N, C-alpha and C positions, 0 to 999 in steps of 0.2 A: 859970481857963484850962485846959481838957484838955488835950495834946499829938497833932497828929496824927502822929507817933515813930512809937507803937506801931504805926503800919501800914504796910506794905510801899512803900514808894517806890519798889523799884524799882531800875535802871541810870539813874536821874536825878539829878543833881547839883542842889540847892537848896541858897540863900544862907541866913544865919541869920534875916534878912529876909521873905524867900519863907515860908521856916518857918513864922514867926512871922505872915505875911498868912494862909496856910491853917488854921494851929490856933485865928484869929479868925472864918474863916469856916464852919469846922468847929462852931466853940462855937454860933454865933451859926442855925446850919441846926437844931443837934440843939434846943435853946431853943424857936427857932421853931414848931418840930413837936411840942414838947414832948418827945422822946426819952428816958426817963432812965437812967443811967447802965446797967443794967444791959442796953439793948439792942444787947447785940453786934454784931449780923446787922446790923441797920442805919445804928448805926454805923458797920460798915466799912464798907457800901455807899457812904454819904455820904463815906466817908473816899476809898475810892475814887478816885470821880468828882470831888471838889476836886481832888487828885493827876493826874489825866487830863486837867485844863483848863489844871491848870500847868506840867502837859509841852509843852500846845500853845501858850502864851505866857502864858497871863492871869495874871495875880500880884499883882492889885489885890483884896483878901478883900471888899471889899464887891459886886465882881461877882462873883467866886469863888459867893459865897450867894445873889448874886438871881438867879443863872443855875439851882444845886440847887435853888433853892426851887422856880421856872417848873417844871422838870422832874418833882420831887414834885407839885407840883399838876396835873400834864397826867395827870401820872402817876393820880393819884388822881380825876382824870376820867372818864378811861379806861376803868377799872374797871366793874363793875356793881353796879347798886343790890344794898344785901346782904351785901356778899360784904366 
C-alpha cells in the first residue's frame, strides 16, 4: 500500500487511523483510475483532494474513495470529445 504521507497534509493533524483510511482511499482511487506509480501530478491531485475531504470531516476510506471517483467521472464527462 502506498502512503499519502509524502503529500502535503498542511496544518491539520490526523491520527494514525485517519492516515490509514486516507492512504487506503488514495490507493484504491489510483488503482481504479489505472494510474501508474510515475503519474506524479495526477496522484498528487488525488492526494490533495482526499486530504481536503478529510479536513472537512470525512474519515471513512470508502466514502473518501467514492467521492473522489465521482468527481473524476464528472470531470471526464465535462471534457470535450477527443481530448
